[in-house]
C-alpha positions in Angstrom: 20.4 20.2 -20.9 23.1 19.4 -18.3 22.7 22.7 -16.6 19.0 22.1 -16.1 20.0 19.0 -14.2 22.3 21.0 -11.9 19.5 23.6 -11.3 17.1 20.9 -10.3 19.7 19.2 -8.1 20.3 22.5 -6.2 16.5 23.0 -5.8 16.0 19.4 -4.5 19.0 19.7 -2.2 17.6 22.9 -0.7 14.3 21.0 0.0 16.2 18.1 1.6 18.2 20.5 3.8 15.0 22.2 4.8 13.5 18.9 5.9 16.6 18.0 7.8 16.5 21.4 9.6 12.9 20.9 10.5 13.6 17.6 12.1 16.9 18.5 13.7 16.9 19.1 17.4 20.5 20.4 17.6 22.7 22.7 15.6 26.4 22.3 14.7 29.1 24.3 13.1 30.0 23.6 9.5 32.9 26.0 9.8 33.9 26.7 13.4 32.7 30.0 14.8 31.6 31.1 11.3 28.9 29.0 9.7 26.4 26.8 11.5 23.6 24.5 10.5 20.7 25.7 12.6 16.9 25.7 12.1 15.3 29.1 12.0 11.7 30.0 11.3 11.8 33.1 9.1 8.4 34.8 8.6 10.0 37.9 7.1 11.6 39.0 3.8 15.3 39.8 3.3 16.8 42.2 5.9 13.9 41.2 8.3 11.4 43.3 6.4 8.0 42.2 7.7 4.8 41.9 5.7 1.7 39.8 6.1 2.3 36.3 4.6 -0.6 36.7 2.2 1.0 39.7 0.6 4.4 38.0 0.4 2.8 35.0 -1.3 0.9 37.1 -3.9 4.1 39.2 -4.5 6.2 36.0 -4.9 3.7 34.5 -7.4 3.8 37.8 -9.4 7.6 37.7 -9.4 7.6 34.1 -10.6 5.2 34.8 -13.4 7.3 37.9 -14.3 10.4 35.8 -14.5 8.7 33.3 -16.8 7.6 36.1 -19.1 11.0 37.8 -19.0 12.8 34.6 -19.8 10.4 33.8 -22.6 11.0 37.2 -24.2 14.7 37.3 -23.5 16.0 33.7 -23.5 19.6 34.9 -23.2 18.9 35.5 -19.5 17.7 32.0 -18.9 20.6 31.0 -16.6 20.4 33.8 -14.0 16.6 33.9 -14.2 16.4 30.2 -13.6 18.4 30.5 -10.4 16.2 33.3 -9.1 13.1 31.3 -10.1 14.0 28.1 -8.4 15.1 29.9 -5.2 12.0 32.0 -5.1 9.8 28.9 -5.8 11.4 27.0 -2.9 10.9 29.8 -0.4 7.3 30.3 -1.7 6.6 26.6 -1.1 7.8 27.0 2.5 5.5 30.0 3.0 2.5 28.2 1.6 3.1 24.9 3.5 4.6 26.2 6.7 3.7 29.9 7.0 7.4 30.8 7.1 10.6 30.2 5.2 12.9 27.5 6.6 16.4 28.9 7.0 19.2 26.5 8.1 22.5 28.3 7.7 23.6 30.7 10.3 26.4 33.0 9.4 27.7 33.8 12.9 26.7 36.3 14.3 25.1 38.0 11.4 22.3 36.2 9.5 20.2 33.2 8.8 19.7 32.0 5.2 19.3 28.9 3.0 20.4 27.5 -0.3 17.3 29.1 -2.0 18.5 32.5 -0.8 21.9 31.8 -2.3 20.3 30.8 -5.6 18.3 34.1 -5.7 21.4 36.2 -4.7 23.6 34.5 -7.3 21.0 34.8 -10.0 20.5 38.5 -9.3 24.2 39.2 -9.4 24.6 37.3 -12.6 21.6 39.0 -14.1 23.0 42.5 -13.2 26.4 41.5 -14.7 24.8 40.2 -17.9 22.5 43.3 -18.2 25.4 45.7 -17.7 27.4 44.0 -20.4 24.6 44.4 -22.9 24.8 48.1 -22.8 
């Protein structure tokens, strides 16, 4: 039960950071010359892959439903699937409410991302590790 609290805390923290980024008029380095807090409107998918927002929203909903079904059938994958689910849900909410994902971390000079992206990435890595150990 305790890990559910941590998941929800990360989800809420991502939403709070997104609101701060939306209202912020300036950016600043969290780690000098490496990681900055900077608002970025991201209408694309990972690696700047571009699709119409309506297709991304439908695809995202299908992924969320698929994750629920997958976790119901294979509860041993609850932890990584929950990370992916919450990250995807947060970014989906952005797309629905704003028409883009709110990114707020800037890994200088490479990429913009947010906590939801880190949840998705971590969940995918943990899921791959767990699946590879099952064989």
